[in-house]
C-alpha positions in Angstrom: -40.3 -20.5 30.1 -43.2 -21.1 27.8 -42.8 -22.7 24.4 -39.0 -22.2 24.6 -39.3 -18.5 25.0 -38.3 -16.5 28.1 -41.2 -14.1 27.9 -40.1 -11.9 30.8 -36.4 -11.8 30.0 -36.5 -8.7 27.8 -37.4 -5.2 29.0 -38.8 -4.5 25.5 -41.3 -7.3 25.2 -43.9 -6.4 22.5 -47.5 -6.8 23.4 -50.9 -5.7 22.1 -53.6 -4.4 24.5 -57.2 -4.4 23.2 -60.0 -2.1 24.3 -63.4 -1.6 22.8 -64.2 1.7 21.0 -67.7 0.8 20.1 -69.7 -2.5 20.2 -68.3 -3.4 16.9 -64.8 -2.0 16.9 -61.8 -2.6 19.1 -58.6 -0.6 19.4 -55.3 -2.5 19.7 -52.3 -0.6 21.1 -48.9 -2.2 20.4 -46.2 -1.4 22.9 -42.6 -2.4 23.2 -42.0 -2.6 26.9 -43.5 0.2 28.9 -41.7 3.0 27.1 -42.3 2.6 23.3 -45.6 3.0 21.6 -45.2 1.1 18.3 -48.6 1.4 16.7 -52.4 0.8 16.7 -54.6 -1.9 15.2 -58.3 -1.7 14.4 -60.4 -4.8 14.9 -63.8 -5.0 13.4 -66.3 -7.4 14.8 -68.8 -7.4 11.9 -68.6 -10.8 10.3 -66.7 -12.9 12.8 -67.2 -13.9 16.4 -65.0 -11.9 18.8 -62.2 -14.4 19.3 -61.9 -15.1 15.6 -61.9 -11.4 14.7 -59.3 -10.6 17.3 -57.1 -13.5 16.2 -57.4 -12.8 12.5 -56.6 -9.1 13.0 -53.5 -9.9 15.1 -52.2 -12.5 12.7 -52.6 -10.2 9.7 -50.9 -7.3 11.4 -47.3 -6.4 10.6 -46.6 -6.8 14.3 -47.6 -10.4 14.7 -44.2 -12.0 14.3 -42.8 -9.8 17.1 -45.7 -9.9 19.5 -45.2 -12.0 22.7 -48.5 -11.5 24.5 -52.1 -10.1 24.2 -53.9 -8.2 26.9 -57.6 -7.8 26.9 -59.4 -5.1 28.8 -62.1 -6.1 31.3 -64.8 -4.9 28.9 -63.8 -7.8 26.6 -64.6 -10.6 29.1 -67.0 -12.2 26.5 -64.0 -13.0 24.2 -62.9 -16.6 24.5 -59.2 -16.2 25.5 -58.6 -20.0 25.1 -59.7 -19.8 21.5 -57.6 -16.7 20.8 -54.6 -18.5 22.3 -55.2 -21.6 20.2 -55.4 -19.6 17.0 -52.5 -17.3 17.4 -50.3 -19.2 19.7 -49.5 -16.3 22.0 -50.3 -15.9 25.7 -53.5 -14.0 26.4 -54.1 -12.1 29.6 -57.5 -10.9 30.6 -57.1 -7.8 32.8 -59.5 -6.4 35.4 -60.5 -2.8 35.9 -57.5 -2.1 38.1 -55.1 -3.5 35.5 -54.4 -6.8 37.3 -54.5 -10.2 35.7 -58.0 -11.8 36.0 -57.2 -14.8 33.9 -54.3 -16.0 31.6 -53.9 -18.7 29.0 -50.8 -19.9 27.3 -48.5 -18.8 30.2 -48.1 -19.6 33.8 -49.7 -17.0 36.1 -46.3 -16.2 37.7 -44.8 -15.6 34.3 -47.8 -13.5 33.3 -47.2 -11.4 36.4 -43.6 -10.8 35.3 -44.8 -9.7 31.9 -47.2 -7.2 33.5 -44.6 -5.9 35.8 -42.3 -5.2 32.9 -45.1 -3.1 31.3 -46.1 -1.1 34.3 -45.0 2.3 35.8 -47.6 2.6 38.5 -50.8 0.6 38.6 -52.0 -0.2 35.1 -49.7 -1.7 32.4 -48.8 1.1 30.0 -50.2 -0.6 26.8 -53.6 -1.1 28.5 -53.6 2.4 30.0 -52.9 4.0 26.6 -55.5 1.8 24.9 -58.0 3.0 27.5 -57.2 6.6 27.0 -57.2 6.5 23.2 -60.4 4.4 23.1 -62.2 6.8 25.4 -61.0 9.8 23.4 -62.3 8.2 20.2 -65.6 7.4 21.8 -66.1 10.9 23.1 -65.2 12.4 19.7 -67.6 10.0 18.0 -64.8 9.0 15.7 -63.7 5.7 14.3 -60.3 4.7 13.1 -60.2 4.5 9.3 
């Protein structure tokens, strides 16, 4: 348990996985469990440092009240996950290239592993896999989310 919540108890835990599209934009993919794609979130890094921009975008999203964790792609290793956790009060998991937990804050490592297991079909957690696919597609098309 963390903060009175049983984070791993529900199959449909809602998480956001963040992946860079460009150097100044991130794509957030919101998933409920490993089956349900709930939406996307655009994070602009123009005025605020990375951790503040991520935290502000998440807190202002319509999904914030239902989110239970944040996953950051390995390309976002420069974002201070401790600061994000302090601001939004949610566990933050930094994932490596293979989709494994590199570091986590706000939740015990064992509980973070349970969360990731609930979100994974094969190797990479589904929210992170979809964020990677969409971000790459947007990059290749030279598009930005408007």
